[in-house]
C-alpha positions, 0 to 999 in steps of 0.5 A: 820432513816433520819430526816425531816424538820419542818416548823412552820406556820404563816398564816396572815390575817388582819395583825394578825396571824390566823388559818382557819378551812378547809380553811374557811375564816368564821371559823377563830381563831386569835392566835397573833397580830404580825406575827413578834413576833410569828416568833421571838418566833419560832426562839427562840425555834429552828426553822430554816425555817418558812412557812408564808401564806398571806391569804388575798393575796391568796384570793385577788391576791396581796401581802397584808402582804409583809412588815411583811414577809420581816421583818421576812426574814431580821431581824431574823436568819431564812429561810422563805418560803411565799405563798399566792398572788404570781401572777406574775414574779414581785411578785416572784422577789420582795420576792426573792430580799428582803431576802425571801428564797423560794416562793410558787406558787399555783393558778398561777401554775394552771392558767399559768403553762408554766410561772411558769415552766419558773420561775423554770428555771429563779430563780432556783429550790431551790427558787420556790415551787409548792403549791398543795392544793387538794380537793378530789384529785383536785387542789383548787385555789384562797385561796381555794375558787375555785376548778379546773379540774386539778388532783394534781398528773397530775399537780405534774408530769408536774412541776416535768418534768419542774424541780420542786424540792419542792412541798407543798401538802395540803389536804384541808379536813384535814387542821386546823382540827387536824384530822391527815395528809393524808399520802397516798396522799403525798406518792402518789405525792412523787412517781409520782414526785420524788420531795421533798414533804412537808406535810401540813394540819391536824398535831395534835400530835407527832405521826403524825410527826412520821408517816410523818417521817416513810413515808420519809423512803421509799419516797421523803416526806421530811418535815412537816408544823405545824400550829394549833397543835402548837397554840393549845398547843398540843405539843411544837416546840422543841418537834416537832423538836426532833421528826423530827430528 
C-alpha cells in the first residue's frame, strides 16, 4: 500500500493559532499563542511539510501573517505551503522568494482563472496549489464568506488542463467538525483532474487517515491535512505519520 503525505495544519488569526468550526469566524477556538512554536513542535514530532492558513488574509484579501509564515519557512527544516490572502502575482512571488515551498490559491483562481493559469506556467506546477473549498459542490471564496456559481469539479478540470499538479480540496460542511472527511468528493475530483488531491476537513481519527490511504490506492488522492484532531488530542502527529506510511 502506497503512503500519503501528512500536512499538520496551522490556521492563523490575530497572530494566534486557531481553528474555526465549518469556517465560521464566530466559532473560533484558540489553541496556541505562537504559530512558530506550534510549527516547531510539529517539526520535532516528524513533520516534513506544514500547511499554514492566513485566516485574516483570506477574509481581508491581504498578507496579514506573512512574517510568521516566512519565519517558519526560513528557520525550521520543513517545507511550508501557505493559503489565505494571496490575491496577486506580487503575493505569490513574495512568498516563493522568501522560502515558502508552495502557495495555495483559492479566491483568485475563481475570480481570475487565466491569471492563475499563467502563475502555473511562470512559477511551475510544483509551486502553485489550487485550493478548492466547496459548499454542496460549489466553490466558496473570500474566507468561505461567499459561494460562487462555479462547481468544484469544473474548476478542477479547467486548472488540470492548465497544468495544475496539486489541489487542496476542502468540504466546508466537514471542516473543523471532526465528522470524517468527504472521501467520495475527493475521489471524484481526483478522477476528473488526474492531479494530486490533498484531502482537507473533518479528519477525526486514525481510521479516517486509513480511509484516505485506501482512496489513494485507486486514485490520485495523495495527502491529508490534519488540524483540529491534533489540537484536540484525538491522536498524535507521530501516530498519524505512521498510519499514513
